[in-house]
C-alpha positions in Angstrom: -192.6 113.4 8.9 -191.0 111.6 11.7 -190.3 108.5 9.4 -188.6 110.7 6.9 -186.4 112.3 9.6 -185.4 108.8 10.9 -184.4 107.7 7.5 -182.3 110.7 6.9 -180.4 110.3 10.4 -179.8 106.7 9.5 -178.2 107.6 6.1 -176.0 110.0 7.8 -174.8 107.5 10.3 -174.1 105.0 7.7 -172.1 107.4 5.6 -170.1 108.4 8.6 -169.3 104.7 9.4 -168.3 104.2 5.7 -166.0 107.3 5.9 -164.5 106.1 9.1 -163.8 102.7 7.7 -162.2 104.3 4.5 -160.0 106.6 6.6 -159.0 103.6 8.7 -158.2 101.5 5.7 -156.1 104.3 4.2 -154.2 104.7 7.5 -153.5 101.1 7.7 -152.3 101.0 4.0 -150.0 104.0 4.8 -148.6 102.3 8.0 -148.0 99.1 6.2 -146.3 100.9 3.4 -144.1 102.7 5.9 -143.1 99.5 7.7 -142.2 97.9 4.4 -140.0 100.8 3.5 -138.3 100.8 6.9 -137.7 97.1 6.6 -136.3 97.4 3.2 -134.0 100.2 4.3 -133.1 98.1 7.3 -132.3 95.0 5.1 -130.3 97.3 2.8 -128.3 98.7 5.5 -127.6 95.3 7.0 -126.6 94.1 3.4 -124.3 97.0 3.1 -122.7 96.4 6.6 -122.4 92.7 5.8 -120.7 93.6 2.4 -118.3 96.0 4.2 -117.4 93.5 6.9 -116.9 90.8 4.3 -114.6 93.1 2.3 -112.8 94.1 5.4 -112.2 90.4 6.4 -111.1 89.6 2.8 -108.6 92.5 2.9 -107.4 91.5 6.3 -107.1 87.9 5.2 -105.2 88.9 2.1 -102.8 91.2 4.0 -102.2 88.4 6.7 -101.5 85.9 3.9 -99.1 88.3 2.2 -97.4 89.2 5.5 -97.2 85.5 6.3 -95.7 84.7 2.9 -93.3 87.6 3.2 -92.2 86.5 6.7 -91.8 82.8 5.5 -89.8 83.9 2.5 -87.7 86.1 4.7 -87.2 83.3 7.2 -86.3 80.9 4.4 -83.9 83.3 2.9 -82.3 83.6 6.3 -82.1 80.0 7.0 -81.3 78.5 3.6 -78.0 76.7 3.9 -75.0 77.3 1.8 -75.4 75.3 -1.4 -72.3 73.0 -1.1 -73.4 71.2 -4.4 -73.1 74.2 -6.5 -70.0 76.1 -5.2 -68.3 78.6 -7.5 -64.9 77.9 -6.4 -63.5 81.0 -8.1 -65.8 83.1 -6.1 -65.8 81.2 -2.7 -62.1 80.2 -2.8 -60.3 82.7 -5.2 -57.0 82.2 -3.4 -57.0 78.5 -3.7 -55.6 76.2 -6.5 -58.8 75.1 -8.4 -57.4 71.4 -8.3 -56.6 71.4 -4.6 -57.4 68.0 -3.2 -57.2 69.3 0.4 -59.9 71.8 -0.3 -62.1 69.2 -1.8 -61.6 67.1 1.3 -62.8 70.0 3.4 -65.8 70.7 1.2 -66.8 67.1 1.2 -66.6 67.0 5.0 -68.7 70.2 5.3 -71.3 68.8 2.9 -71.4 65.7 5.0 -72.0 67.3 8.4 -74.5 70.0 7.0 -76.8 67.7 4.9 -79.7 66.5 7.1 -80.0 63.4 5.0 -76.4 62.4 5.7 -75.4 60.0 8.4 -72.8 62.4 9.5 -75.2 65.3 9.9 -74.3 67.7 12.8 -76.7 70.1 14.3 -75.5 73.9 14.0 -75.1 74.1 17.7 -72.3 71.4 17.5 -70.5 72.7 14.5 -67.7 74.1 16.3 -64.4 75.0 14.5 -61.3 76.1 16.3 -58.4 77.9 14.8 -54.9 78.7 16.0 -53.6 82.1 15.0 -49.7 82.3 14.4 -48.8 80.3 11.4 -52.3 79.0 10.8 -54.2 82.3 9.7 -51.3 84.9 9.9 -47.6 84.8 9.2 -45.4 83.7 12.1 -42.1 84.3 10.5 -41.7 88.0 9.9 -39.2 87.3 11.5 -41.1 85.8 14.4 -44.4 85.7 16.3 -46.3 88.8 15.9 -46.7 89.6 19.6 -43.0 89.4 20.0 -42.6 91.6 17.1 -44.8 94.3 18.6 -43.0 94.2 21.9 -39.7 94.6 20.2 -41.0 97.4 18.1 -42.3 99.2 21.2 -39.2 98.9 23.2 -36.5 99.4 20.5 -38.1 101.4 17.9 -40.6 103.4 19.7 -42.6 104.9 16.7 -44.8 107.9 16.8 -48.0 106.0 17.7 -46.6 105.2 21.2 -47.5 107.6 24.1 -44.8 110.3 24.5 -44.1 109.5 28.1 -43.2 105.8 27.6 -39.5 105.1 28.3 -38.2 101.5 28.7 -35.6 100.9 31.2 -32.1 100.0 30.3 -32.6 96.4 31.3 -35.6 96.1 29.2 -33.8 97.5 26.2 -30.9 95.1 26.7 -33.2 91.9 27.1 -35.2 93.0 23.9 -32.1 93.6 21.9 -30.8 90.2 22.8 -34.0 88.6 21.7 -33.9 90.5 18.4 -30.3 89.6 17.7 -31.1 85.8 18.2 -34.3 86.0 16.0 -32.4 88.0 13.3 -29.7 85.4 13.2 -32.2 82.7 12.7 -31.6 81.0 15.9 -34.0 79.5 18.3 -34.9 81.6 21.4 -33.6 80.3 24.7 -35.8 79.3 27.7 -34.4 82.6 29.4 -35.5 84.7 26.6 -39.0 83.0 26.5 -39.3 83.9 30.2 -38.2 87.4 29.7 -40.6 87.9 26.9 -43.3 86.7 29.1 -42.5 89.2 31.7 -41.9 92.1 29.3 -45.3 91.5 27.3 -47.1 92.4 30.5 -44.8 94.9 32.2 -44.4 97.2 29.1 -48.1 97.5 28.6 -49.3 97.4 32.2 -51.6 100.2 33.2 -53.4 100.4 29.8 -57.1 99.9 29.7 -58.1 97.1 27.3 -59.3 99.7 24.9 -56.0 101.5 24.9 -54.1 98.3 24.4 -56.4 97.3 21.5 -55.6 100.7 19.9 -52.0 100.2 20.3 -52.1 96.7 18.7 -54.1 98.1 15.8 -51.7 100.9 15.4 -48.8 98.7 15.2 -50.5 96.2 12.8 -51.6 99.0 10.4 -48.4 101.1 10.4 -45.3 98.7 10.7 -44.0 96.7 7.8 -43.8 93.0 8.1 -40.0 92.1 8.2 -38.9 90.0 5.3 -41.6 91.2 2.9 -42.4 94.1 0.6 -46.0 95.5 0.2 -47.3 94.2 3.5 -47.8 95.6 7.0 -48.3 93.2 9.9 -52.0 93.7 9.8 -51.9 92.6 6.2 -50.0 89.4 6.9 -53.1 87.1 7.1 -53.2 84.0 4.8 -56.0 84.8 2.3 -56.9 81.2 1.6 -57.5 80.7 5.4 -59.7 83.7 5.7 -61.8 82.2 2.9 -62.1 79.0 4.7 -63.3 80.8 7.8 -65.9 82.6 5.8 -67.0 79.5 4.1 -67.5 77.7 7.4 -69.4 80.6 8.9 -71.8 80.5 5.7 -72.4 76.8 6.8 -73.4 77.8 10.3 -70.0 76.9 12.0 -69.3 78.5 15.3 -65.7 79.7 14.8 -63.4 80.1 17.6 -59.7 81.4 18.0 -57.6 79.3 20.3 -54.1 80.9 20.5 -51.0 80.6 22.8 -50.8 84.4 22.0 -52.1 86.8 24.7 -56.0 86.9 24.6 -56.3 90.7 24.5 -53.8 90.9 21.5 -55.9 88.3 19.6 -59.0 90.2 20.5 -57.5 93.5 19.0 -56.1 91.9 15.9 -58.2 89.2 14.5 -61.5 91.1 14.3 -59.8 93.5 11.8 -60.1 90.8 9.2 -63.3 88.8 9.9 -66.3 89.0 12.2 -65.7 87.3 15.5 -67.0 88.2 18.9 -64.5 88.7 22.0 -66.1 85.8 23.8 -65.1 83.6 20.9 -61.4 84.2 21.4 -59.4 82.0 23.7 -55.7 82.8 24.5 -53.1 83.0 27.2 -54.7 85.2 29.8 -53.3 88.5 30.8 -53.9 89.8 34.4 -56.3 92.7 35.1 -56.4 95.0 38.0 -58.6 97.8 39.3 -56.8 101.2 39.1 -57.1 101.8 43.0 -56.6 98.3 44.1 -52.9 98.6 44.9 -51.5 95.5 46.7 -54.8 94.4 48.1 -56.2 91.1 46.7 -58.9 91.7 44.2 -61.4 89.4 45.9 -61.0 91.5 49.0 -61.3 94.9 47.3 -64.4 96.6 45.9 -63.5 99.0 43.1 -65.3 102.5 43.1 -67.3 104.0 40.2 -64.4 106.3 39.5 -62.0 103.4 38.8 -61.2 101.3 35.7 -60.0 97.9 34.9 -56.4 98.0 33.3 -53.8 95.4 32.3 -51.5 94.1 35.0 -49.1 91.1 35.2 -48.1 88.3 35.2 -49.4 86.3 32.4 -51.5 83.1 32.9 -50.4 79.7 31.9 -49.7 79.6 28.2 -52.6 78.1 26.1 -50.4 75.7 24.1 -50.4 71.9 23.4 -52.7 70.1 25.8 -53.4 73.5 27.4 -55.5 74.3 24.2 -57.8 71.3 24.6 -58.2 72.1 28.4 -59.0 75.7 27.5 -61.6 74.6 25.0 -63.4 72.5 27.5 -63.2 75.2 30.0 -64.6 77.9 27.9 -66.7 76.1 25.2 -67.8 73.2 27.1 -67.8 71.0 23.9 -65.4 69.3 21.7 -64.8 70.9 18.3 -65.6 68.9 15.2 -63.1 70.9 13.1 -59.7 72.2 14.3 -56.9 74.0 12.3 -53.2 74.4 13.5 -49.6 74.5 12.1 -47.2 73.4 14.8 -46.7 70.8 17.7 -48.4 73.5 19.9 -51.6 72.5 18.0 -51.4 68.7 17.8 -53.5 68.2 20.9 -56.3 70.5 19.5 -56.2 68.6 16.2 -56.4 65.2 17.9 -59.2 66.6 20.1 -61.3 67.3 17.1 -60.2 64.3 15.0 -61.3 61.8 17.7 -64.6 63.6 18.5 -66.6 60.6 20.0 -70.0 62.1 19.1 -69.5 63.4 15.6 -67.4 62.9 12.6 -64.2 65.0 13.5 -61.5 66.5 11.3 -58.1 67.9 12.2 -56.3 70.1 9.6 -52.5 70.9 9.7 -51.4 73.9 7.7 -48.0 73.1 6.3 -45.5 75.9 5.7 -43.8 74.2 2.7 -43.4 77.2 0.4 -39.8 78.5 0.3 -40.5 80.8 -2.7 -43.3 83.1 -1.3 -42.9 82.2 2.4 -40.1 81.2 4.8 -40.9 77.4 4.4 -38.8 74.8 6.2 -38.9 71.8 4.0 -37.3 69.4 6.5 -39.8 70.5 9.1 -42.5 70.1 6.6 -41.4 66.5 5.9 -41.6 65.6 9.6 -45.0 67.3 10.0 -46.3 65.5 6.9 -45.4 62.1 8.5 -47.2 63.2 11.7 -50.2 64.2 9.9 -50.3 60.9 8.0 -50.0 59.0 11.3 -52.7 60.9 12.9 -55.1 61.0 10.0 -55.2 64.8 9.7 -55.8 66.7 6.5 -52.8 68.8 5.1 -53.3 72.3 3.7 -50.1 73.0 1.8 -48.9 76.7 1.5 -47.2 75.8 -1.7 -49.1 76.2 -5.1 -50.1 72.5 -4.5 -53.0 74.1 -2.6 -52.6 77.9 -2.4 -52.7 80.0 -5.6 -51.6 82.9 -3.4 -50.7 83.5 0.2 -51.0 87.2 0.9 -52.3 88.5 -2.6 -50.9 90.6 -5.3 -48.1 93.1 -4.6 -46.6 91.2 -1.7 -43.0 90.0 -2.4 -40.7 88.0 -0.2 -37.4 89.6 0.4 -35.1 88.2 3.1 -35.0 88.0 6.8 -32.3 90.1 8.7 -30.4 87.0 9.6 -30.2 85.7 6.0 -28.9 89.2 4.9 -26.2 89.1 7.5 -25.1 85.6 6.6 -24.9 86.6 2.9 -22.7 89.6 3.8 -20.5 87.3 5.9 -20.1 84.9 2.9 -19.3 87.8 0.6 -16.7 89.2 3.1 -15.1 85.7 3.4 -14.9 85.3 -0.3 -13.4 88.8 -0.7 -10.8 87.9 1.9 
């Protein structure tokens, strides 16, 4: 009995142990399966994250490459030099004779100083070109220098664009009429008339702000017809071939400067109407400036207030002509030009200054007024200037159709200067008598 009971208890114990082991095994299996699933999920998540990161990096790299390529292409487009080996002369120089040897000389020079493989290569920072104004890029014989013409127009003609309260003195009118008579007669102005003009060009505009003066200059240029021509105002009397040369030089990274004996503020007002040039790239005879409340006090002893302005005063500074041009260039630019353009003895110093540049290949260009059909060329003077140019080694630009196909463009016709008309009338009267 007791033996039977003991066996029964032992069997139960064994079965309980087996059940416990089975449960434990199943638990372990479940746990292991869960861990495997979690690891798989983790691996899958890591793979997805890695794939996403790789995609992002690839996209970013692609965008960076595209941006860099675009920037480089843009930079290349900006810095690409003018192609001097494939010039379409009909597009770049439409106002020039296609067979002009002078133009070819200029182009060959520009090719040499802009080609990095050339022994004559010049860095853009040193590619300085200086231009005279009157007679070099604009007519100076209609019938005289354009700033003189504006002064005479203001004093003697007083058109509607002038301020209503402007009234010149009798003495001023007399001096201006005397100058006009001399010019119209085709005679050379006297030293006294030169001096009077220097005084009047300041006194008759004194008190204007630079902005007011600029507006006056532009109004004159736009509205007053150039004397001796039909179909052209003073503001249209620029030489088209020379404006094309300026555009060409600027396209070849030349730093273009105007260096004129004319008043600086006049040039600042007029020249930017035909090509892009900054005020600080314009050199001329200096006008005086004064603060509106300064009175007779020296400007270096007087502090202007916020309610004051700077206006034109007098007198003019020393004229920027002849050697004065070279001096002004060194004072304001600080470097010699490698190219200089002029038309008269007032420019010879500047042409020599460029031609003899000790650091770079230099070139002086003399614009020769040798056209008596479309312009008021003086052939005797042109002959003398040709000899001077040959002696100094300058290049000649002929206004005649030897170089220029047109001077002012279509629709502009040379008529006659007032002095020439008066001379013809005198001849007719003498013949009639």
